[in-house]
N, C-alpha and C positions, 0 to 999 in steps of 0.2 A: 546369753548376749553378749560379744566381746568387748570391752572395755574401749572406748573412745581414746585414740594412743594422739598424743599433746602433737604438735608438729613441730619436728626441730630446726632452727633458726641454722641458717648454715655458719653464723657469725658465731657458734656454741662450739665451735671446730676449728675455728680461728685463733680464737682465745684460751685465756687461764681460766677457769671456773670465777675465780674471786674477782676476775670484774666483770663476767656477764650477769649481769640485774634484770631479773625479771618482773614486771607489772601489768596484770588485766587490766586494760582499757579496753571499755565496751562501745558498742557503734550505734545502738539507738540511737542517739541526737547528734549524729553529725545530720548536717542541712539543716538542724532547726532553729528558728529563730529566737534571741533572747527570752522575747516577751511570750513566747511559745512555752518553753520549758521553766521560765520564771513565773511565767503567770500564776499556773497550778500549783507548785511549789509554795508560794506566797500567797494565797488567795485564805481569805479568811483567817489569818496568823499575823502576831505581833512583830513584828521584822524591824530589824536594826539595816539600812544599807548602809554601807562604807563604800565613801568615794560616790559620794550622791550628786556631787556637780559637772559629773563629765568635763573636769579640767584639761585641758585650757579653754574649752568652744562649749559654752553652756548654749544649749539652744534647747530653750523650751518645748519646744514643737513636735521636738525628738527624745523627748527627755525621758530615760529609764524611769527616773524618779517617780514624776508626775502620773507617767503610764501604771507603773503598779502600786501608788497611793488607791484609786476607787475598789481596786479589789484586798487591799490587808484589813484586818481589822483595826491594826495600827502600823502605822511607816514612819519613823523617824529615822532621820538621815547623817553620817558622819562625814565630814571632810577637812582636810590642812587647810583646804584651797576657800579662804571666806567670802573671797571678791565677790561670789554671786549669788552669796545667801540671801544679800537684799532683794533680786532679781527674783530668787524663786519663792520664799516665805508668804510672799501672801496670797499663792497658789497650794499650798500646802496646809493642813487640819497639824501634821505631827510638826517635832520638833527639830533642831537643826545643829549638832556637838561638833566642835573641834577640838577639844578636852578629852580624854578619855575619862579622866575623874568627873566629869559630867554627866556622864552615860549611867546609871542608877535604875533605869528600867527594868523589868525583866524582860526576854524575848521567848518569841517560841525561834526563833529564825534570825540567824546572821548573813546578809549576801556579800557577799565580796566580788566582783565581779570585775576582773580586769584591771586589778590594784597592786596586787603584792609585785608584778613586775618591775613597777613606779620607785619603791621603796629604798631608801638607803641601808636602813638596820632590819633586815628579813625576820630575825631571832626577836628585836624590841617589838615589831609590829605583831607577831605571832604572840607573842605572850603579853602585848597590850589586846587583841581580840580573844584571849584564851581571859581575862578578868570580866568579861562581859557576861552579866546574868544570862548566859542563852543557853539550850539545850542542844541543838545543830545548828553547822555550819556550811555554807556554799562555798565554794570558790571557783572563781576561773582563770585560765593563765594562757596569754600566746603558747602554742605549739611550737617548739624549733621543725618535729616532724612533719607537722602536717601544714605548713607555710615554707617548708626549703624550697622547693620547687620554684614558686613566684616571688618570695623575699628576699633567694640569694644569688649573686651572680659574679664571678672572677674573672674579668679580661686579662689575660696573662701576657696578651701586647703593650698594654699601658700600665700590666702592674696595678691593678685596680679592684678593690672587691667594694660591690654596690649590693648595699643592706636595703632594703624597705621596712622599716621601722619608726613607730613613735620617736621622735627625740631624748624623750625625757626615761624611755627606759634603760634597767639597767643590767638586765641581760633575756635568756631566752630558758623557757622550760621545754622540760619532757616529763614523762611520767615517772621515770626514775626519781629525778630531782627534785621534782615536786613532792614526791612523799616521800623523800629524805628526808625536807627541810618539816615537813610537818611533822613526823615522827618524832625528828631529835629535839625540835623549839613546843613540840604542844604536848599535852598527856591526851589528845583526841583520840577516837578509834575510826579510820577509814572505812565507810562505807560503801564505797564505790568509786570508781574514774572512769568517767565519757570520755570522746574525742565529742565536740562541739562545735555548733558552727562554721563548720567547716577552717577554721583556724585555731582552736582552742582547746584545751582539755576543761574539764568543770571536776571538781571532787566534793565530796559529800561527808561530811565527816559529823561525828556527837561528841559530846562529854558524856564521860560514866557519871552516874548519880554517885554521892557521897555513900561512905561505906554506910552510915546512920539512915539513909535515904532506903537504900535498899534491904539493909534488915527490918525496918516498918513495912516495904510491900511484902519481903517474904512471912513478916507475920502475921497478914492479914487474910 
C-alpha cells in the first residue's frame, strides 16, 4: 500500500522555505456551536473560565458561563471587567476572580474562549494562565483565514479599508501565529488545533507533569 502523499501548496514554490510555515488544523469542529463543543469538554470537571462576563455586553440569557455551570463539577470565573460580577454572582455557585493571585484552586481545565485577541500583553497573560494549577487548557481565537471573505473589504476608489471586527481586538490570529505565541510564552504541549464555530480556531494544550510526579507514576 503506497503512503498518502501530502498535497503541496503552490505557496511552497513561491516563497523561500524559511518563510513557509505548516500547521496541522483539523476540520471536525467546523460549524459546531460553542456549547456543542465546550459542554462535553467541561462536563464533570473542575473548570476555570477566563473571560467569563462576555464584556462589554453581559447577557445572562445567553451567558456561556451560566450555560456551562450545571455541567461542571466546579466552575469558577476570571475576568478583569468586574462591573458585571454583581449581576452574575447571584446565579452562580462558583466564585469570580479578577486577580490571578486569588486563583489558588486546582482545576482540570482552563477554558479561554475569544480572549487572547483582547489582551495588550500576550506574553504576560499566557504566563499568568500558566501559574494556574491546571492540567489542560483550551483556547479559542478569531481566525483571520476563516473570516477574510466576510470580514474584510477594500474600496480602492474611496481608498478605505472596511473591517468587521470587535472594536477592542488588538490582532487577528492564524494557525501559525497562535501556535507561535503559545510555544514562545508557555511550556505547554499543544495537543491539536481545529477550525471552530465558522470563524475561530480552537487549540487544546496541556502541562507536562513535574519530573518528580512523572518519576512517581513510573515507579507505580
